[in-house]
N, C-alpha and C positions, 0 to 999 in steps of 0.2 A: 626659354627664348619664349615667350608671349605671341600668342595668335594676332594677325592683325584682324582688325573690325573691316570688315565692309559693308558701307551704308550706303542703301539707293533711297533717294526720291525722284518723284517725279509721275507722271500720268501711264496710260495704259500701252505710248509706246516704251517706255523702260523695262515693263513687263516681259516683253519676249526679247528684248537684248539684254537681260541681267546675265546669262552665265558668262554670256563673251565679254563682258565688260567685267566679270569677275576673272577670267580667263587672263585678258591682256594685266590687268592692275599688276594680278599676282606674279604676273612672267618679270613685269617691269620690277616690283619689290624684290623679287628674287635675285635680281642681278647687282642692287645693291649694297653699298659695303656695310650702310648700317640695317639695323632694322625696323621698318614702318610703324606706329604705332598703331595708327588708324588710315583710311582710306574714303574719302566720298564721293558717288558719282550723282550729277544732279543732271535728269533731263527735262527740257519744260519747252512747249511751244511756246513761240512770243506773241503770234499773230491767232490764236486759235484757229479755226476750221476753214481761214480763208484759205490757207496753203502759200506756197512759196518760201525760200529761204530762209526756215522761222524755224528750226528745233536748234535750240541750245543743248550742249552737253559742258558739261562743269565736272572737272576731275581735280579732287585735292586729296592729297597726302601728307599726313601728318608726321613727321621726323621727332628720334626725339633731341633736344638740346637745339633744337633749328624751329623757325619761322614755317607756318606751314607754305605750299607750295601750291598756289594755286593757276591751273590753265583752263580755257573758254575756248570753246569751235562752234561756229553756225552752220548747217547747211539743212540740205532740202530732206535728209534721211536721219534715221536715228545710229544707222550704219557711220554715215561719211559723219555724221560731229564727231563720233564716237572715234575713229581714225582718226582725224584731224586734231581731236586732243590729245590723245595718246601722243603721235607723231611730236605736239607741243612740250608734253610734260618730258618725254623725252630728253627733246634739248634743253627744257630748263634743270630738269637735275645733273645735265653731262656740265652742266652751264654752273651750277652750283657748287660739285666738286671738284671741278677744276680749278676752281676759286682757292678752295680749299686748299687742294693742295699747292698751289704756288703761296698761297700766304707761309703753310709750313716751310717752305725750301727757302721762302727771301723772310727772315724772321726782320723785325721793326730795327731802326739804326741805336735805338737805346738799346735793346738788348743787345746785337753787337759787340754795340761799344764797351760795354759792362763785360760781355764776356772775353774783349781783349784785354781789358781792364787786369781784369782776376786770374790770366793765362800767364 
């Protein structure tokens, strides 16, 4: 089992919240049925020093044999943006694994027809 690599990108606001990001991402990835290969957290201030709801948190998780899962959230604080992005990421991961389970449960018609012919 390989260790997951967590990459942080962003400015000064990302350095203060870095331990919290690592903890939340490890908790999410630890609950998955597969092992994630890497995770990336990016914090950017969209409008610079002007203020307002402009801190963007983007989270991306790479899973083996699947497309990368990417979510973003904008809030006035880095912590608020992280909490929103983590909630979106959890919903997205649930959707991905529910779809996979449903596809296994209900095979395609050509597969089912071939199984009935050979039985």
